[in-house]
PyMOL Python script that loads the backbone (N, CA, C, O; Angstrom):
from pymol import cmd

cmd.read_pdbstr("""\
ATOM      1  N   UNK A   1     -35.730  36.903  47.382  1.00  0.00           N
ATOM      2  CA  UNK A   1     -35.100  36.116  46.192  1.00  0.00           C
ATOM      3  C   UNK A   1     -36.254  36.897  44.698  1.00  0.00           C
ATOM      4  O   UNK A   1     -37.448  37.095  44.925  1.00  0.00           O
ATOM      5  N   UNK A   2     -35.839  37.125  43.757  1.00  0.00           N
ATOM      6  CA  UNK A   2     -36.065  37.629  43.302  1.00  0.00           C
ATOM      7  C   UNK A   2     -36.995  37.619  41.619  1.00  0.00           C
ATOM      8  O   UNK A   2     -36.398  37.268  40.601  1.00  0.00           O
ATOM      9  N   UNK A   3     -37.909  37.887  41.599  1.00  0.00           N
ATOM     10  CA  UNK A   3     -38.208  36.776  39.958  1.00  0.00           C
ATOM     11  C   UNK A   3     -37.558  37.377  38.498  1.00  0.00           C
ATOM     12  O   UNK A   3     -37.379  38.553  38.180  1.00  0.00           O
ATOM     13  N   UNK A   4     -37.359  36.503  37.958  1.00  0.00           N
ATOM     14  CA  UNK A   4     -37.530  36.748  36.310  1.00  0.00           C
ATOM     15  C   UNK A   4     -38.045  36.875  36.002  1.00  0.00           C
ATOM     16  O   UNK A   4     -39.146  36.326  36.010  1.00  0.00           O
ATOM     17  N   UNK A   5     -37.582  37.895  35.360  1.00  0.00           N
ATOM     18  CA  UNK A   5     -38.315  38.263  33.945  1.00  0.00           C
ATOM     19  C   UNK A   5     -38.591  38.168  32.587  1.00  0.00           C
ATOM     20  O   UNK A   5     -37.773  38.344  31.685  1.00  0.00           O
ATOM     21  N   UNK A   6     -40.173  37.786  32.423  1.00  0.00           N
ATOM     22  CA  UNK A   6     -40.538  37.805  30.772  1.00  0.00           C
ATOM     23  C   UNK A   6     -40.315  38.639  30.026  1.00  0.00           C
ATOM     24  O   UNK A   6     -39.669  39.678  30.166  1.00  0.00           O
ATOM     25  N   UNK A   7     -40.943  38.151  29.016  1.00  0.00           N
ATOM     26  CA  UNK A   7     -41.596  39.256  27.723  1.00  0.00           C
ATOM     27  C   UNK A   7     -42.442  38.407  26.389  1.00  0.00           C
ATOM     28  O   UNK A   7     -42.534  37.391  25.699  1.00  0.00           O
ATOM     29  N   UNK A   8     -42.685  39.075  26.543  1.00  0.00           N
ATOM     30  CA  UNK A   8     -43.508  38.794  25.575  1.00  0.00           C
ATOM     31  C   UNK A   8     -43.278  39.122  24.366  1.00  0.00           C
ATOM     32  O   UNK A   8     -43.670  40.225  23.985  1.00  0.00           O
ATOM     33  N   UNK A   9     -42.364  37.967  23.175  1.00  0.00           N
ATOM     34  CA  UNK A   9     -41.972  37.798  21.765  1.00  0.00           C
ATOM     35  C   UNK A   9     -43.002  38.300  21.135  1.00  0.00           C
ATOM     36  O   UNK A   9     -43.970  38.093  21.866  1.00  0.00           O
ATOM     37  N   UNK A  10     -43.470  39.062  19.808  1.00  0.00           N
ATOM     38  CA  UNK A  10     -44.091  38.458  18.710  1.00  0.00           C
ATOM     39  C   UNK A  10     -43.522  37.711  17.891  1.00  0.00           C
ATOM     40  O   UNK A  10     -43.012  38.540  17.137  1.00  0.00           O
ATOM     41  N   UNK A  11     -43.155  36.386  17.376  1.00  0.00           N
ATOM     42  CA  UNK A  11     -42.379  35.856  16.708  1.00  0.00           C
ATOM     43  C   UNK A  11     -43.401  35.589  15.237  1.00  0.00           C
ATOM     44  O   UNK A  11     -44.199  34.735  14.849  1.00  0.00           O
ATOM     45  N   UNK A  12     -42.687  37.179  14.612  1.00  0.00           N
ATOM     46  CA  UNK A  12     -43.713  35.374  12.797  1.00  0.00           C
ATOM     47  C   UNK A  12     -43.451  34.891  11.735  1.00  0.00           C
ATOM     48  O   UNK A  12     -42.758  35.394  10.851  1.00  0.00           O
ATOM     49  N   UNK A  13     -44.386  33.106  11.730  1.00  0.00           N
ATOM     50  CA  UNK A  13     -43.566  32.988  10.917  1.00  0.00           C
ATOM     51  C   UNK A  13     -43.559  32.926   9.471  1.00  0.00           C
ATOM     52  O   UNK A  13     -44.727  33.251   9.260  1.00  0.00           O
ATOM     53  N   UNK A  14     -42.992  32.712   8.206  1.00  0.00           N
ATOM     54  CA  UNK A  14     -42.936  32.949   7.117  1.00  0.00           C
ATOM     55  C   UNK A  14     -43.382  32.136   6.405  1.00  0.00           C
ATOM     56  O   UNK A  14     -42.383  31.426   6.283  1.00  0.00           O
ATOM     57  N   UNK A  15     -44.388  31.513   5.618  1.00  0.00           N
ATOM     58  CA  UNK A  15     -44.107  30.006   4.463  1.00  0.00           C
ATOM     59  C   UNK A  15     -43.692  30.075   3.730  1.00  0.00           C
ATOM     60  O   UNK A  15     -42.684  29.831   4.393  1.00  0.00           O
ATOM     61  N   UNK A  16     -43.085  30.267   2.122  1.00  0.00           N
ATOM     62  CA  UNK A  16     -44.173  29.523   0.854  1.00  0.00           C
ATOM     63  C   UNK A  16     -45.605  29.689   1.062  1.00  0.00           C
ATOM     64  O   UNK A  16     -46.319  28.911   1.695  1.00  0.00           O
ATOM     65  N   UNK A  17     -46.103  31.148   0.272  1.00  0.00           N
ATOM     66  CA  UNK A  17     -47.552  31.054  -0.142  1.00  0.00           C
ATOM     67  C   UNK A  17     -48.892  30.557   0.866  1.00  0.00           C
ATOM     68  O   UNK A  17     -49.980  30.005   0.701  1.00  0.00           O
ATOM     69  N   UNK A  18     -48.229  31.021   1.801  1.00  0.00           N
ATOM     70  CA  UNK A  18     -48.861  31.362   3.171  1.00  0.00           C
ATOM     71  C   UNK A  18     -48.962  32.367   4.153  1.00  0.00           C
ATOM     72  O   UNK A  18     -47.894  32.923   4.408  1.00  0.00           O
ATOM     73  N   UNK A  19     -50.061  32.796   4.841  1.00  0.00           N
ATOM     74  CA  UNK A  19     -50.603  33.876   5.426  1.00  0.00           C
ATOM     75  C   UNK A  19     -49.112  33.650   6.106  1.00  0.00           C
ATOM     76  O   UNK A  19     -48.289  32.737   6.038  1.00  0.00           O
ATOM     77  N   UNK A  20     -49.179  35.391   7.050  1.00  0.00           N
ATOM     78  CA  UNK A  20     -47.779  35.263   7.979  1.00  0.00           C
ATOM     79  C   UNK A  20     -48.713  34.427   9.113  1.00  0.00           C
ATOM     80  O   UNK A  20     -49.931  34.275   9.022  1.00  0.00           O
ATOM     81  N   UNK A  21     -47.968  33.988  10.056  1.00  0.00           N
ATOM     82  CA  UNK A  21     -48.652  33.631  11.305  1.00  0.00           C
ATOM     83  C   UNK A  21     -47.617  34.204  12.389  1.00  0.00           C
ATOM     84  O   UNK A  21     -46.446  34.345  12.037  1.00  0.00           O
ATOM     85  N   UNK A  22     -48.072  34.596  13.922  1.00  0.00           N
ATOM     86  CA  UNK A  22     -47.274  35.444  14.810  1.00  0.00           C
ATOM     87  C   UNK A  22     -48.068  35.103  15.637  1.00  0.00           C
ATOM     88  O   UNK A  22     -49.263  34.812  15.574  1.00  0.00           O
ATOM     89  N   UNK A  23     -47.001  35.170  16.828  1.00  0.00           N
ATOM     90  CA  UNK A  23     -47.421  34.057  17.530  1.00  0.00           C
ATOM     91  C   UNK A  23     -46.553  34.354  18.459  1.00  0.00           C
ATOM     92  O   UNK A  23     -45.349  34.273  18.219  1.00  0.00           O
ATOM     93  N   UNK A  24     -47.278  34.955  20.321  1.00  0.00           N
ATOM     94  CA  UNK A  24     -47.250  35.376  20.992  1.00  0.00           C
ATOM     95  C   UNK A  24     -46.530  34.651  22.152  1.00  0.00           C
ATOM     96  O   UNK A  24     -47.181  34.146  23.067  1.00  0.00           O
ATOM     97  N   UNK A  25     -44.901  34.596  22.096  1.00  0.00           N
ATOM     98  CA  UNK A  25     -44.410  33.392  23.005  1.00  0.00           C
ATOM     99  C   UNK A  25     -43.697  34.437  24.158  1.00  0.00           C
ATOM    100  O   UNK A  25     -43.057  35.472  23.975  1.00  0.00           O
ATOM    101  N   UNK A  26     -44.243  33.420  25.981  1.00  0.00           N
ATOM    102  CA  UNK A  26     -43.063  34.784  26.499  1.00  0.00           C
ATOM    103  C   UNK A  26     -42.401  34.108  27.125  1.00  0.00           C
ATOM    104  O   UNK A  26     -42.671  32.940  27.402  1.00  0.00           O
ATOM    105  N   UNK A  27     -41.482  34.670  27.440  1.00  0.00           N
ATOM    106  CA  UNK A  27     -39.878  33.753  27.733  1.00  0.00           C
ATOM    107  C   UNK A  27     -38.888  34.256  28.078  1.00  0.00           C
ATOM    108  O   UNK A  27     -39.014  35.216  27.318  1.00  0.00           O
ATOM    109  N   UNK A  28     -37.334  34.600  28.933  1.00  0.00           N
ATOM    110  CA  UNK A  28     -36.752  36.004  29.300  1.00  0.00           C
ATOM    111  C   UNK A  28     -35.981  36.266  28.842  1.00  0.00           C
ATOM    112  O   UNK A  28     -35.192  37.044  29.378  1.00  0.00           O
ATOM    113  N   UNK A  29     -35.647  35.495  26.902  1.00  0.00           N
ATOM    114  CA  UNK A  29     -34.970  36.125  26.426  1.00  0.00           C
ATOM    115  C   UNK A  29     -35.463  36.109  24.943  1.00  0.00           C
ATOM    116  O   UNK A  29     -36.458  35.419  24.719  1.00  0.00           O
ATOM    117  N   UNK A  30     -34.843  36.839  23.817  1.00  0.00           N
ATOM    118  CA  UNK A  30     -35.254  36.394  22.882  1.00  0.00           C
ATOM    119  C   UNK A  30     -35.342  35.133  22.225  1.00  0.00           C
ATOM    120  O   UNK A  30     -36.339  34.613  21.724  1.00  0.00           O
ATOM    121  N   UNK A  31     -33.088  34.310  22.347  1.00  0.00           N
ATOM    122  CA  UNK A  31     -33.457  33.478  21.795  1.00  0.00           C
ATOM    123  C   UNK A  31     -34.406  32.139  22.497  1.00  0.00           C
ATOM    124  O   UNK A  31     -35.138  31.453  21.784  1.00  0.00           O
ATOM    125  N   UNK A  32     -34.288  31.949  23.691  1.00  0.00           N
ATOM    126  CA  UNK A  32     -35.541  31.815  23.802  1.00  0.00           C
ATOM    127  C   UNK A  32     -36.423  30.835  22.914  1.00  0.00           C
ATOM    128  O   UNK A  32     -36.461  29.702  22.436  1.00  0.00           O
ATOM    129  N   UNK A  33     -37.152  32.119  23.025  1.00  0.00           N
ATOM    130  CA  UNK A  33     -38.858  32.475  22.640  1.00  0.00           C
ATOM    131  C   UNK A  33     -38.312  32.057  20.705  1.00  0.00           C
ATOM    132  O   UNK A  33     -39.096  31.207  20.283  1.00  0.00           O
ATOM    133  N   UNK A  34     -37.248  32.452  19.605  1.00  0.00           N
ATOM    134  CA  UNK A  34     -36.985  31.610  18.539  1.00  0.00           C
ATOM    135  C   UNK A  34     -37.126  30.790  18.518  1.00  0.00           C
ATOM    136  O   UNK A  34     -37.916  30.191  17.790  1.00  0.00           O
ATOM    137  N   UNK A  35     -36.383  30.346  19.359  1.00  0.00           N
ATOM    138  CA  UNK A  35     -36.273  28.724  19.660  1.00  0.00           C
ATOM    139  C   UNK A  35     -37.280  27.362  19.894  1.00  0.00           C
ATOM    140  O   UNK A  35     -37.550  26.210  19.553  1.00  0.00           O
ATOM    141  N   UNK A  36     -37.564  28.407  20.692  1.00  0.00           N
ATOM    142  CA  UNK A  36     -39.720  27.209  21.133  1.00  0.00           C
ATOM    143  C   UNK A  36     -40.602  27.110  19.933  1.00  0.00           C
ATOM    144  O   UNK A  36     -41.555  26.352  19.752  1.00  0.00           O
ATOM    145  N   UNK A  37     -39.873  28.429  18.797  1.00  0.00           N
ATOM    146  CA  UNK A  37     -41.060  28.684  18.428  1.00  0.00           C
ATOM    147  C   UNK A  37     -40.538  28.206  16.884  1.00  0.00           C
ATOM    148  O   UNK A  37     -41.209  28.313  15.857  1.00  0.00           O
ATOM    149  N   UNK A  38     -39.226  27.676  16.984  1.00  0.00           N
ATOM    150  CA  UNK A  38     -38.877  27.780  15.811  1.00  0.00           C
ATOM    151  C   UNK A  38     -38.642  25.593  15.386  1.00  0.00           C
ATOM    152  O   UNK A  38     -38.425  25.065  14.295  1.00  0.00           O
ATOM    153  N   UNK A  39     -38.783  25.055  16.511  1.00  0.00           N
ATOM    154  CA  UNK A  39     -38.626  23.561  17.068  1.00  0.00           C
ATOM    155  C   UNK A  39     -40.183  22.995  17.130  1.00  0.00           C
ATOM    156  O   UNK A  39     -40.400  21.890  17.626  1.00  0.00           O
ATOM    157  N   UNK A  40     -41.590  24.070  16.432  1.00  0.00           N
ATOM    158  CA  UNK A  40     -42.862  23.933  15.061  1.00  0.00           C
ATOM    159  C   UNK A  40     -42.655  23.970  14.075  1.00  0.00           C
ATOM    160  O   UNK A  40     -43.368  23.589  13.146  1.00  0.00           O
ATOM    161  N   UNK A  41     -41.182  24.642  14.028  1.00  0.00           N
ATOM    162  CA  UNK A  41     -41.492  24.995  11.921  1.00  0.00           C
ATOM    163  C   UNK A  41     -40.532  24.375  11.202  1.00  0.00           C
ATOM    164  O   UNK A  41     -39.437  24.000  11.621  1.00  0.00           O
ATOM    165  N   UNK A  42     -40.922  24.286  10.224  1.00  0.00           N
ATOM    166  CA  UNK A  42     -39.659  23.292   9.552  1.00  0.00           C
ATOM    167  C   UNK A  42     -38.999  24.338   9.056  1.00  0.00           C
ATOM    168  O   UNK A  42     -38.990  25.539   9.329  1.00  0.00           O
ATOM    169  N   UNK A  43     -37.873  22.970   7.467  1.00  0.00           N
ATOM    170  CA  UNK A  43     -37.282  23.591   6.717  1.00  0.00           C
ATOM    171  C   UNK A  43     -37.640  24.622   5.926  1.00  0.00           C
ATOM    172  O   UNK A  43     -36.766  25.487   5.872  1.00  0.00           O
ATOM    173  N   UNK A  44     -38.276  24.769   5.510  1.00  0.00           N
ATOM    174  CA  UNK A  44     -38.795  26.046   5.009  1.00  0.00           C
ATOM    175  C   UNK A  44     -39.723  26.981   5.490  1.00  0.00           C
ATOM    176  O   UNK A  44     -40.597  27.628   4.914  1.00  0.00           O
ATOM    177  N   UNK A  45     -39.459  26.938   6.347  1.00  0.00           N
ATOM    178  CA  UNK A  45     -40.317  27.963   7.331  1.00  0.00           C
ATOM    179  C   UNK A  45     -38.930  29.075   8.068  1.00  0.00           C
ATOM    180  O   UNK A  45     -37.863  28.892   8.653  1.00  0.00           O
ATOM    181  N   UNK A  46     -39.909  30.469   7.512  1.00  0.00           N
ATOM    182  CA  UNK A  46     -38.289  31.382   8.444  1.00  0.00           C
ATOM    183  C   UNK A  46     -39.120  32.472   9.433  1.00  0.00           C
ATOM    184  O   UNK A  46     -39.950  33.375   9.331  1.00  0.00           O
ATOM    185  N   UNK A  47     -38.035  31.507  10.835  1.00  0.00           N
ATOM    186  CA  UNK A  47     -39.088  32.448  11.888  1.00  0.00           C
ATOM    187  C   UNK A  47     -38.115  34.154  11.983  1.00  0.00           C
ATOM    188  O   UNK A  47     -37.183  34.656  11.355  1.00  0.00           O
ATOM    189  N   UNK A  48     -39.005  34.570  13.153  1.00  0.00           N
ATOM    190  CA  UNK A  48     -38.056  36.295  13.149  1.00  0.00           C
ATOM    191  C   UNK A  48     -38.876  37.651  14.105  1.00  0.00           C
ATOM    192  O   UNK A  48     -39.642  38.484  13.620  1.00  0.00           O
ATOM    193  N   UNK A  49     -38.562  37.580  15.161  1.00  0.00           N
ATOM    194  CA  UNK A  49     -38.868  38.034  15.298  1.00  0.00           C
ATOM    195  C   UNK A  49     -39.308  39.285  15.090  1.00  0.00           C
ATOM    196  O   UNK A  49     -38.520  40.116  14.641  1.00  0.00           O
ATOM    197  N   UNK A  50     -41.025  39.732  15.465  1.00  0.00           N
ATOM    198  CA  UNK A  50     -40.944  40.969  14.241  1.00  0.00           C
ATOM    199  C   UNK A  50     -41.564  42.036  15.811  1.00  0.00           C
ATOM    200  O   UNK A  50     -42.606  42.673  15.655  1.00  0.00           O
ATOM    201  N   UNK A  51     -41.006  42.096  16.865  1.00  0.00           N
ATOM    202  CA  UNK A  51     -41.684  43.052  18.550  1.00  0.00           C
ATOM    203  C   UNK A  51     -42.421  42.508  19.438  1.00  0.00           C
ATOM    204  O   UNK A  51     -42.474  41.281  19.513  1.00  0.00           O
ATOM    205  N   UNK A  52     -43.007  43.175  20.133  1.00  0.00           N
ATOM    206  CA  UNK A  52     -43.323  42.396  21.796  1.00  0.00           C
ATOM    207  C   UNK A  52     -44.181  43.185  22.555  1.00  0.00           C
ATOM    208  O   UNK A  52     -44.132  44.406  22.406  1.00  0.00           O
ATOM    209  N   UNK A  53     -45.197  42.534  23.585  1.00  0.00           N
ATOM    210  CA  UNK A  53     -45.839  42.922  23.509  1.00  0.00           C
ATOM    211  C   UNK A  53     -46.300  43.259  25.262  1.00  0.00           C
ATOM    212  O   UNK A  53     -46.386  42.425  26.164  1.00  0.00           O
ATOM    213  N   UNK A  54     -46.598  45.074  25.363  1.00  0.00           N
ATOM    214  CA  UNK A  54     -46.754  45.867  26.808  1.00  0.00           C
ATOM    215  C   UNK A  54     -47.319  44.569  27.867  1.00  0.00           C
ATOM    216  O   UNK A  54     -48.004  43.568  27.652  1.00  0.00           O
ATOM    217  N   UNK A  55     -46.703  45.100  29.026  1.00  0.00           N
ATOM    218  CA  UNK A  55     -47.475  43.253  29.822  1.00  0.00           C
ATOM    219  C   UNK A  55     -48.146  44.098  30.965  1.00  0.00           C
ATOM    220  O   UNK A  55     -48.293  43.939  32.177  1.00  0.00           O
ATOM    221  N   UNK A  56     -48.553  45.242  29.885  1.00  0.00           N
ATOM    222  CA  UNK A  56     -51.108  45.757  29.858  1.00  0.00           C
ATOM    223  C   UNK A  56     -51.494  44.098  29.231  1.00  0.00           C
ATOM    224  O   UNK A  56     -52.134  43.111  29.593  1.00  0.00           O
ATOM    225  N   UNK A  57     -50.677  44.531  28.109  1.00  0.00           N
ATOM    226  CA  UNK A  57     -51.498  43.420  26.880  1.00  0.00           C
ATOM    227  C   UNK A  57     -51.877  41.711  27.670  1.00  0.00           C
ATOM    228  O   UNK A  57     -52.840  40.959  27.823  1.00  0.00           O
ATOM    229  N   UNK A  58     -50.197  41.787  28.039  1.00  0.00           N
ATOM    230  CA  UNK A  58     -49.971  39.424  28.700  1.00  0.00           C
ATOM    231  C   UNK A  58     -50.669  39.237  29.775  1.00  0.00           C
ATOM    232  O   UNK A  58     -50.666  38.109  30.266  1.00  0.00           O
ATOM    233  N   UNK A  59     -51.557  40.472  30.496  1.00  0.00           N
ATOM    234  CA  UNK A  59     -52.589  40.438  31.822  1.00  0.00           C
ATOM    235  C   UNK A  59     -53.849  40.588  30.722  1.00  0.00           C
ATOM    236  O   UNK A  59     -54.872  39.946  30.966  1.00  0.00           O
ATOM    237  N   UNK A  60     -53.829  40.906  30.262  1.00  0.00           N
ATOM    238  CA  UNK A  60     -55.589  41.073  29.279  1.00  0.00           C
ATOM    239  C   UNK A  60     -55.144  39.981  28.763  1.00  0.00           C
ATOM    240  O   UNK A  60     -55.880  39.259  29.436  1.00  0.00           O
ATOM    241  N   UNK A  61     -54.568  39.260  28.146  1.00  0.00           N
ATOM    242  CA  UNK A  61     -54.416  38.502  27.267  1.00  0.00           C
ATOM    243  C   UNK A  61     -54.799  36.606  28.306  1.00  0.00           C
ATOM    244  O   UNK A  61     -55.554  35.681  28.007  1.00  0.00           O
ATOM    245  N   UNK A  62     -54.062  36.757  29.228  1.00  0.00           N
ATOM    246  CA  UNK A  62     -54.026  36.103  30.166  1.00  0.00           C
ATOM    247  C   UNK A  62     -52.340  34.441  29.576  1.00  0.00           C
ATOM    248  O   UNK A  62     -52.361  33.223  29.401  1.00  0.00           O
ATOM    249  N   UNK A  63     -51.365  35.442  29.522  1.00  0.00           N
ATOM    250  CA  UNK A  63     -50.381  34.197  28.847  1.00  0.00           C
ATOM    251  C   UNK A  63     -49.222  34.111  29.611  1.00  0.00           C
ATOM    252  O   UNK A  63     -49.076  35.253  30.047  1.00  0.00           O
ATOM    253  N   UNK A  64     -48.168  33.306  30.093  1.00  0.00           N
ATOM    254  CA  UNK A  64     -47.753  32.916  31.070  1.00  0.00           C
ATOM    255  C   UNK A  64     -46.753  32.243  30.675  1.00  0.00           C
ATOM    256  O   UNK A  64     -46.961  31.585  29.656  1.00  0.00           O
ATOM    257  N   UNK A  65     -45.185  32.139  31.370  1.00  0.00           N
ATOM    258  CA  UNK A  65     -44.632  31.622  31.170  1.00  0.00           C
ATOM    259  C   UNK A  65     -43.783  30.736  30.921  1.00  0.00           C
ATOM    260  O   UNK A  65     -43.063  30.409  31.864  1.00  0.00           O
ATOM    261  N   UNK A  66     -43.627  30.217  29.906  1.00  0.00           N
ATOM    262  CA  UNK A  66     -43.043  29.260  28.807  1.00  0.00           C
ATOM    263  C   UNK A  66     -44.510  28.898  27.276  1.00  0.00           C
ATOM    264  O   UNK A  66     -44.561  28.165  26.288  1.00  0.00           O
ATOM    265  N   UNK A  67     -45.177  29.634  27.748  1.00  0.00           N
ATOM    266  CA  UNK A  67     -46.716  29.979  26.579  1.00  0.00           C
ATOM    267  C   UNK A  67     -46.781  30.364  26.108  1.00  0.00           C
ATOM    268  O   UNK A  67     -46.957  31.549  26.391  1.00  0.00           O
ATOM    269  N   UNK A  68     -46.714  29.690  23.730  1.00  0.00           N
ATOM    270  CA  UNK A  68     -47.372  30.230  22.915  1.00  0.00           C
ATOM    271  C   UNK A  68     -48.077  30.202  21.762  1.00  0.00           C
ATOM    272  O   UNK A  68     -48.430  29.026  21.671  1.00  0.00           O
ATOM    273  N   UNK A  69     -48.215  30.396  21.454  1.00  0.00           N
ATOM    274  CA  UNK A  69     -50.409  31.726  21.662  1.00  0.00           C
ATOM    275  C   UNK A  69     -50.488  32.149  19.698  1.00  0.00           C
ATOM    276  O   UNK A  69     -50.077  33.223  19.259  1.00  0.00           O
ATOM    277  N   UNK A  70     -50.909  31.378  19.080  1.00  0.00           N
ATOM    278  CA  UNK A  70     -50.555  32.330  17.722  1.00  0.00           C
ATOM    279  C   UNK A  70     -52.291  33.697  18.182  1.00  0.00           C
ATOM    280  O   UNK A  70     -53.405  33.547  18.685  1.00  0.00           O
ATOM    281  N   UNK A  71     -51.658  34.614  17.729  1.00  0.00           N
ATOM    282  CA  UNK A  71     -52.239  35.696  17.811  1.00  0.00           C
ATOM    283  C   UNK A  71     -52.635  36.031  16.114  1.00  0.00           C
ATOM    284  O   UNK A  71     -53.235  37.062  15.812  1.00  0.00           O
TER     285      UNK A  71
END
""", "prot")
cmd.dss("prot")
cmd.show_as("cartoon", "prot")
cmd.util.cbc("prot")
cmd.orient("prot")
């Protein structure tokens, strides 16, 4: 059986008059990563994908599938 491919997406959260926060989210799809962070956001926050981490960086940070971490 083949292992599912995971990617660490970088998700920016913009909130009025606040510094932009960036989260690393390990997920199978970009939509799943956005939904995971979007569930934590309020109506006045905007979330967007701004990049991804390399596999090496994911290993160094010790990120696991399904994990969300502010970086």
